[in-house]
BATORBA-882495 format. One record per residue (C-alpha): residue number from 1; z, x negated, y. Coordinates in nm, 2 decimals. Each point is the difference from the previous one (the first is absolute). Layout:
REM residues N
<dopa seq="NUM" z="Z" x="X" y="Y"/>
...
END
This chain:
REM residues 273
<dopa seq="1" z="0.00" x="0.00" y="0.00"/>
<dopa seq="2" z="-0.09" x="-0.13" y="0.34"/>
<dopa seq="3" z="0.26" x="-0.07" y="0.27"/>
<dopa seq="4" z="-0.24" x="0.10" y="0.28"/>
<dopa seq="5" z="-0.21" x="0.32" y="-0.01"/>
<dopa seq="6" z="-0.25" x="-0.08" y="0.27"/>
<dopa seq="7" z="-0.38" x="-0.04" y="-0.05"/>
<dopa seq="8" z="-0.11" x="-0.34" y="-0.14"/>
<dopa seq="9" z="-0.25" x="-0.19" y="0.20"/>
<dopa seq="10" z="-0.20" x="-0.32" y="-0.03"/>
<dopa seq="11" z="-0.12" x="-0.21" y="0.29"/>
<dopa seq="12" z="-0.37" x="-0.08" y="-0.05"/>
<dopa seq="13" z="0.05" x="-0.36" y="0.10"/>
<dopa seq="14" z="0.10" x="-0.07" y="-0.36"/>
<dopa seq="15" z="-0.33" x="0.10" y="-0.14"/>
<dopa seq="16" z="-0.34" x="-0.16" y="0.00"/>
<dopa seq="17" z="-0.33" x="0.18" y="0.01"/>
<dopa seq="18" z="-0.15" x="0.25" y="0.24"/>
<dopa seq="19" z="0.19" x="0.28" y="0.17"/>
<dopa seq="20" z="-0.10" x="0.28" y="-0.24"/>
<dopa seq="21" z="0.08" x="-0.23" y="-0.30"/>
<dopa seq="22" z="0.35" x="-0.08" y="0.14"/>
<dopa seq="23" z="0.07" x="0.37" y="0.06"/>
<dopa seq="24" z="-0.12" x="0.11" y="-0.35"/>
<dopa seq="25" z="0.20" x="-0.28" y="-0.16"/>
<dopa seq="26" z="0.32" x="0.11" y="0.18"/>
<dopa seq="27" z="-0.05" x="0.36" y="-0.10"/>
<dopa seq="28" z="-0.08" x="-0.09" y="-0.36"/>
<dopa seq="29" z="0.33" x="-0.19" y="-0.02"/>
<dopa seq="30" z="0.19" x="0.30" y="0.11"/>
<dopa seq="31" z="0.08" x="-0.07" y="0.36"/>
<dopa seq="32" z="0.02" x="0.31" y="0.22"/>
<dopa seq="33" z="-0.07" x="-0.19" y="0.32"/>
<dopa seq="34" z="-0.15" x="-0.31" y="0.14"/>
<dopa seq="35" z="0.06" x="-0.21" y="0.32"/>
<dopa seq="36" z="-0.35" x="-0.05" y="0.14"/>
<dopa seq="37" z="-0.11" x="-0.27" y="0.24"/>
<dopa seq="38" z="-0.25" x="0.05" y="0.28"/>
<dopa seq="39" z="-0.21" x="-0.26" y="-0.17"/>
<dopa seq="40" z="-0.03" x="0.23" y="-0.31"/>
<dopa seq="41" z="-0.14" x="0.27" y="0.22"/>
<dopa seq="42" z="-0.23" x="-0.23" y="0.19"/>
<dopa seq="43" z="-0.14" x="-0.13" y="-0.34"/>
<dopa seq="44" z="-0.09" x="0.36" y="-0.09"/>
<dopa seq="45" z="0.02" x="0.29" y="0.25"/>
<dopa seq="46" z="0.26" x="0.27" y="0.08"/>
<dopa seq="47" z="-0.22" x="0.25" y="-0.18"/>
<dopa seq="48" z="-0.03" x="-0.22" y="-0.31"/>
<dopa seq="49" z="0.38" x="-0.05" y="-0.01"/>
<dopa seq="50" z="0.07" x="0.37" y="0.03"/>
<dopa seq="51" z="-0.24" x="0.07" y="-0.28"/>
<dopa seq="52" z="0.18" x="-0.23" y="-0.24"/>
<dopa seq="53" z="0.34" x="0.13" y="0.11"/>
<dopa seq="54" z="-0.12" x="0.36" y="-0.06"/>
<dopa seq="55" z="-0.14" x="-0.08" y="-0.35"/>
<dopa seq="56" z="0.30" x="-0.20" y="-0.11"/>
<dopa seq="57" z="0.28" x="0.20" y="0.16"/>
<dopa seq="58" z="0.14" x="-0.31" y="0.17"/>
<dopa seq="59" z="0.18" x="0.03" y="0.33"/>
<dopa seq="60" z="0.05" x="-0.26" y="0.27"/>
<dopa seq="61" z="0.34" x="-0.14" y="0.07"/>
<dopa seq="62" z="-0.13" x="-0.15" y="0.32"/>
<dopa seq="63" z="-0.28" x="-0.18" y="0.17"/>
<dopa seq="64" z="0.06" x="-0.35" y="0.11"/>
<dopa seq="65" z="0.03" x="-0.21" y="0.20"/>
<dopa seq="66" z="0.05" x="-0.02" y="0.38"/>
<dopa seq="67" z="0.11" x="-0.35" y="0.07"/>
<dopa seq="68" z="0.17" x="-0.14" y="0.32"/>
<dopa seq="69" z="-0.02" x="0.33" y="0.19"/>
<dopa seq="70" z="0.35" x="0.04" y="0.14"/>
<dopa seq="71" z="0.07" x="-0.22" y="0.29"/>
<dopa seq="72" z="-0.36" x="-0.13" y="0.02"/>
<dopa seq="73" z="-0.03" x="-0.23" y="0.30"/>
<dopa seq="74" z="-0.15" x="0.18" y="0.31"/>
<dopa seq="75" z="-0.34" x="-0.15" y="-0.03"/>
<dopa seq="76" z="-0.03" x="0.13" y="-0.36"/>
<dopa seq="77" z="0.17" x="0.33" y="0.03"/>
<dopa seq="78" z="-0.30" x="0.22" y="0.07"/>
<dopa seq="79" z="-0.20" x="-0.16" y="-0.28"/>
<dopa seq="80" z="0.29" x="0.06" y="-0.24"/>
<dopa seq="81" z="0.02" x="0.37" y="0.11"/>
<dopa seq="82" z="-0.37" x="0.03" y="-0.06"/>
<dopa seq="83" z="0.05" x="-0.15" y="-0.35"/>
<dopa seq="84" z="0.29" x="0.24" y="-0.06"/>
<dopa seq="85" z="-0.20" x="0.31" y="0.09"/>
<dopa seq="86" z="-0.28" x="-0.11" y="-0.23"/>
<dopa seq="87" z="0.25" x="-0.05" y="-0.29"/>
<dopa seq="88" z="0.16" x="0.33" y="0.06"/>
<dopa seq="89" z="-0.34" x="0.17" y="0.00"/>
<dopa seq="90" z="-0.08" x="-0.18" y="-0.32"/>
<dopa seq="91" z="0.32" x="0.13" y="-0.16"/>
<dopa seq="92" z="-0.10" x="0.36" y="0.09"/>
<dopa seq="93" z="-0.35" x="-0.06" y="-0.13"/>
<dopa seq="94" z="0.12" x="-0.11" y="-0.35"/>
<dopa seq="95" z="0.29" x="0.25" y="-0.02"/>
<dopa seq="96" z="0.29" x="-0.24" y="0.05"/>
<dopa seq="97" z="0.31" x="0.15" y="0.16"/>
<dopa seq="98" z="0.17" x="-0.33" y="0.08"/>
<dopa seq="99" z="-0.11" x="-0.33" y="0.16"/>
<dopa seq="100" z="0.20" x="-0.32" y="-0.07"/>
<dopa seq="101" z="0.09" x="-0.22" y="0.30"/>
<dopa seq="102" z="0.19" x="-0.32" y="-0.04"/>
<dopa seq="103" z="0.22" x="-0.14" y="0.27"/>
<dopa seq="104" z="-0.19" x="-0.25" y="0.21"/>
<dopa seq="105" z="-0.03" x="-0.35" y="-0.12"/>
<dopa seq="106" z="-0.14" x="-0.13" y="0.33"/>
<dopa seq="107" z="0.22" x="-0.26" y="0.16"/>
<dopa seq="108" z="-0.12" x="0.13" y="0.34"/>
<dopa seq="109" z="0.12" x="0.35" y="-0.08"/>
<dopa seq="110" z="0.15" x="0.16" y="0.31"/>
<dopa seq="111" z="0.34" x="0.14" y="-0.12"/>
<dopa seq="112" z="0.04" x="0.22" y="0.30"/>
<dopa seq="113" z="-0.32" x="0.19" y="-0.08"/>
<dopa seq="114" z="0.06" x="0.06" y="-0.38"/>
<dopa seq="115" z="0.18" x="0.34" y="0.04"/>
<dopa seq="116" z="-0.26" x="0.14" y="0.24"/>
<dopa seq="117" z="-0.29" x="-0.12" y="-0.22"/>
<dopa seq="118" z="0.15" x="0.16" y="-0.31"/>
<dopa seq="119" z="0.06" x="0.33" y="0.20"/>
<dopa seq="120" z="-0.37" x="-0.01" y="0.11"/>
<dopa seq="121" z="-0.11" x="-0.06" y="-0.36"/>
<dopa seq="122" z="0.22" x="0.28" y="-0.14"/>
<dopa seq="123" z="-0.13" x="0.24" y="0.26"/>
<dopa seq="124" z="-0.36" x="-0.08" y="-0.09"/>
<dopa seq="125" z="0.09" x="0.03" y="-0.37"/>
<dopa seq="126" z="0.17" x="0.34" y="0.06"/>
<dopa seq="127" z="-0.31" x="0.13" y="0.17"/>
<dopa seq="128" z="-0.18" x="-0.06" y="-0.33"/>
<dopa seq="129" z="0.27" x="0.12" y="-0.23"/>
<dopa seq="130" z="0.09" x="-0.35" y="-0.12"/>
<dopa seq="131" z="0.32" x="-0.19" y="-0.06"/>
<dopa seq="132" z="0.06" x="-0.37" y="0.08"/>
<dopa seq="133" z="0.17" x="-0.22" y="-0.26"/>
<dopa seq="134" z="0.16" x="-0.30" y="0.17"/>
<dopa seq="135" z="0.07" x="-0.32" y="-0.20"/>
<dopa seq="136" z="0.20" x="-0.30" y="0.09"/>
<dopa seq="137" z="-0.16" x="-0.30" y="-0.16"/>
<dopa seq="138" z="0.17" x="-0.33" y="-0.08"/>
<dopa seq="139" z="-0.20" x="-0.17" y="0.27"/>
<dopa seq="140" z="0.00" x="0.27" y="0.26"/>
<dopa seq="141" z="0.08" x="-0.13" y="0.34"/>
<dopa seq="142" z="0.28" x="0.25" y="0.10"/>
<dopa seq="143" z="0.07" x="0.23" y="-0.30"/>
<dopa seq="144" z="-0.01" x="-0.21" y="-0.31"/>
<dopa seq="145" z="0.28" x="0.19" y="-0.19"/>
<dopa seq="146" z="0.05" x="0.36" y="-0.11"/>
<dopa seq="147" z="0.30" x="0.06" y="0.24"/>
<dopa seq="148" z="-0.19" x="-0.14" y="0.30"/>
<dopa seq="149" z="-0.31" x="0.22" y="-0.08"/>
<dopa seq="150" z="0.22" x="0.30" y="-0.04"/>
<dopa seq="151" z="0.17" x="-0.06" y="0.33"/>
<dopa seq="152" z="-0.34" x="-0.01" y="0.16"/>
<dopa seq="153" z="-0.10" x="0.32" y="-0.16"/>
<dopa seq="154" z="0.32" x="0.16" y="0.13"/>
<dopa seq="155" z="-0.08" x="-0.13" y="0.35"/>
<dopa seq="156" z="-0.35" x="0.16" y="-0.01"/>
<dopa seq="157" z="0.15" x="0.34" y="-0.11"/>
<dopa seq="158" z="-0.32" x="0.14" y="-0.12"/>
<dopa seq="159" z="0.00" x="0.26" y="-0.29"/>
<dopa seq="160" z="-0.31" x="-0.16" y="-0.16"/>
<dopa seq="161" z="0.12" x="-0.36" y="-0.01"/>
<dopa seq="162" z="0.17" x="-0.11" y="-0.32"/>
<dopa seq="163" z="0.09" x="-0.31" y="-0.18"/>
<dopa seq="164" z="-0.17" x="-0.21" y="-0.27"/>
<dopa seq="165" z="0.23" x="-0.18" y="-0.25"/>
<dopa seq="166" z="-0.19" x="-0.29" y="-0.16"/>
<dopa seq="167" z="0.18" x="-0.20" y="-0.26"/>
<dopa seq="168" z="-0.19" x="-0.32" y="0.08"/>
<dopa seq="169" z="0.11" x="-0.01" y="0.37"/>
<dopa seq="170" z="0.35" x="0.11" y="-0.10"/>
<dopa seq="171" z="0.07" x="-0.27" y="-0.26"/>
<dopa seq="172" z="-0.23" x="-0.28" y="0.14"/>
<dopa seq="173" z="0.22" x="-0.01" y="0.31"/>
<dopa seq="174" z="0.31" x="-0.03" y="-0.22"/>
<dopa seq="175" z="0.13" x="0.34" y="0.08"/>
<dopa seq="176" z="0.16" x="0.26" y="-0.23"/>
<dopa seq="177" z="-0.02" x="0.37" y="-0.08"/>
<dopa seq="178" z="0.29" x="0.04" y="0.25"/>
<dopa seq="179" z="-0.26" x="0.00" y="0.27"/>
<dopa seq="180" z="-0.06" x="0.36" y="-0.10"/>
<dopa seq="181" z="0.35" x="0.11" y="0.10"/>
<dopa seq="182" z="-0.01" x="0.28" y="0.25"/>
<dopa seq="183" z="-0.37" x="0.08" y="-0.03"/>
<dopa seq="184" z="-0.07" x="0.36" y="-0.10"/>
<dopa seq="185" z="-0.21" x="0.03" y="-0.31"/>
<dopa seq="186" z="-0.24" x="0.25" y="0.17"/>
<dopa seq="187" z="-0.08" x="-0.26" y="0.27"/>
<dopa seq="188" z="-0.14" x="-0.24" y="-0.26"/>
<dopa seq="189" z="-0.37" x="0.06" y="-0.01"/>
<dopa seq="190" z="-0.07" x="-0.21" y="-0.31"/>
<dopa seq="191" z="0.13" x="-0.28" y="-0.21"/>
<dopa seq="192" z="-0.21" x="-0.30" y="-0.11"/>
<dopa seq="193" z="0.11" x="-0.21" y="-0.30"/>
<dopa seq="194" z="-0.12" x="-0.34" y="-0.11"/>
<dopa seq="195" z="0.17" x="-0.31" y="-0.15"/>
<dopa seq="196" z="-0.03" x="-0.38" y="0.01"/>
<dopa seq="197" z="0.04" x="-0.27" y="-0.25"/>
<dopa seq="198" z="0.17" x="-0.23" y="0.25"/>
<dopa seq="199" z="0.18" x="0.07" y="0.33"/>
<dopa seq="200" z="-0.24" x="-0.05" y="0.29"/>
<dopa seq="201" z="0.07" x="-0.32" y="0.19"/>
<dopa seq="202" z="0.01" x="-0.03" y="0.38"/>
<dopa seq="203" z="-0.35" x="-0.05" y="0.13"/>
<dopa seq="204" z="-0.16" x="0.14" y="-0.31"/>
<dopa seq="205" z="0.11" x="0.36" y="0.01"/>
<dopa seq="206" z="-0.32" x="0.15" y="0.14"/>
<dopa seq="207" z="-0.21" x="-0.20" y="-0.24"/>
<dopa seq="208" z="0.20" x="0.13" y="-0.30"/>
<dopa seq="209" z="0.01" x="0.35" y="0.14"/>
<dopa seq="210" z="-0.38" x="0.02" y="0.02"/>
<dopa seq="211" z="-0.10" x="-0.19" y="-0.32"/>
<dopa seq="212" z="0.28" x="-0.03" y="-0.25"/>
<dopa seq="213" z="0.22" x="0.30" y="-0.04"/>
<dopa seq="214" z="0.05" x="0.13" y="-0.36"/>
<dopa seq="215" z="0.06" x="0.32" y="-0.17"/>
<dopa seq="216" z="0.36" x="0.13" y="-0.03"/>
<dopa seq="217" z="0.18" x="-0.13" y="-0.31"/>
<dopa seq="218" z="-0.19" x="-0.33" y="0.00"/>
<dopa seq="219" z="0.20" x="-0.16" y="0.28"/>
<dopa seq="220" z="0.35" x="-0.08" y="0.13"/>
<dopa seq="221" z="0.08" x="0.27" y="0.26"/>
<dopa seq="222" z="0.27" x="0.28" y="-0.06"/>
<dopa seq="223" z="-0.25" x="0.29" y="0.02"/>
<dopa seq="224" z="0.22" x="0.21" y="-0.23"/>
<dopa seq="225" z="0.28" x="-0.03" y="0.26"/>
<dopa seq="226" z="-0.24" x="0.12" y="0.27"/>
<dopa seq="227" z="-0.11" x="0.29" y="-0.21"/>
<dopa seq="228" z="0.36" x="0.09" y="-0.07"/>
<dopa seq="229" z="0.09" x="-0.01" y="0.37"/>
<dopa seq="230" z="-0.30" x="0.23" y="0.08"/>
<dopa seq="231" z="0.11" x="0.24" y="-0.27"/>
<dopa seq="232" z="0.36" x="0.00" y="0.13"/>
<dopa seq="233" z="-0.12" x="0.12" y="0.35"/>
<dopa seq="234" z="-0.23" x="0.26" y="-0.14"/>
<dopa seq="235" z="-0.33" x="-0.16" y="0.07"/>
<dopa seq="236" z="-0.28" x="0.22" y="-0.14"/>
<dopa seq="237" z="-0.31" x="-0.13" y="0.18"/>
<dopa seq="238" z="-0.29" x="-0.22" y="-0.11"/>
<dopa seq="239" z="0.09" x="-0.30" y="-0.21"/>
<dopa seq="240" z="-0.26" x="-0.26" y="-0.10"/>
<dopa seq="241" z="-0.14" x="-0.34" y="-0.02"/>
<dopa seq="242" z="-0.14" x="-0.23" y="0.27"/>
<dopa seq="243" z="-0.09" x="-0.31" y="-0.19"/>
<dopa seq="244" z="-0.22" x="-0.27" y="0.15"/>
<dopa seq="245" z="-0.10" x="-0.21" y="-0.30"/>
<dopa seq="246" z="-0.32" x="-0.20" y="-0.01"/>
<dopa seq="247" z="0.00" x="-0.04" y="-0.38"/>
<dopa seq="248" z="0.05" x="0.37" y="-0.08"/>
<dopa seq="249" z="-0.25" x="0.09" y="0.27"/>
<dopa seq="250" z="-0.27" x="-0.19" y="-0.19"/>
<dopa seq="251" z="0.06" x="0.19" y="-0.32"/>
<dopa seq="252" z="-0.14" x="0.34" y="-0.12"/>
<dopa seq="253" z="0.15" x="0.26" y="0.24"/>
<dopa seq="254" z="0.05" x="0.26" y="-0.28"/>
<dopa seq="255" z="0.22" x="-0.24" y="-0.20"/>
<dopa seq="256" z="0.19" x="-0.13" y="0.30"/>
<dopa seq="257" z="0.08" x="0.36" y="0.12"/>
<dopa seq="258" z="0.13" x="0.08" y="-0.34"/>
<dopa seq="259" z="0.22" x="-0.31" y="0.01"/>
<dopa seq="260" z="0.12" x="0.10" y="0.34"/>
<dopa seq="261" z="0.10" x="0.35" y="-0.11"/>
<dopa seq="262" z="0.19" x="-0.13" y="-0.30"/>
<dopa seq="263" z="0.19" x="-0.25" y="0.22"/>
<dopa seq="264" z="0.08" x="0.27" y="0.26"/>
<dopa seq="265" z="0.13" x="0.25" y="-0.25"/>
<dopa seq="266" z="0.21" x="-0.27" y="-0.17"/>
<dopa seq="267" z="0.19" x="-0.09" y="0.32"/>
<dopa seq="268" z="0.05" x="0.37" y="0.08"/>
<dopa seq="269" z="0.14" x="0.08" y="-0.35"/>
<dopa seq="270" z="0.37" x="0.08" y="0.03"/>
<dopa seq="271" z="0.05" x="-0.12" y="-0.35"/>
<dopa seq="272" z="-0.09" x="-0.35" y="0.11"/>
<dopa seq="273" z="0.14" x="0.00" y="0.35"/>
END
């Protein structure tokens, strides 16, 4: 029996092949949802993506990703807003209800502008019936932890701005599941799981994040503890895998998706937790 009841998703970054091939492989493995990248849409078309979603029954956890938006330096702000509008429109076109936005990694990020920028983005998203999922990454300039990202979400005070919990960014920074203390379960938009075979070293975190994550159960992180904490606060939202792995990406996507589902269900199984 699973500790968490929410829909299972797979981030398409794990899979090789074309967009339709990735989506069909995820569906065949039993995933209810996928996290889709704008590059997946650009490699096909919004219409082609929706056709595969309709025929497989897959839903979209989110469309990603809008990088370095919040606090963009003044000279870049309008270009970032144009990019944001385009990504929001793409989300509508493919039928995604959520767009994922990491906290800025730009060293020139203007801290005093972050709240206003996120309020602007949430308003544009609300106009389109969309939600923004905000993620603190281990190398984000201002909000690199779950508590910091949550504080920023509270400062924005928008009903359609919620939190992403990513195991990689939590544990790579040496943090613990106590970072979830005080965060309401219904304000967590989604939870991304991955593992590593060795703790990321300073200066190599981004490289490992983008090339050498591994499936749950094949690494060293206390993912079962994270799952138990989520269960204890009543989290019932999407739970899935975001695994950047160059080796797995080069293999048959059908087989890899099957491995991914087996690994995900194992870490969610209360008999093993």
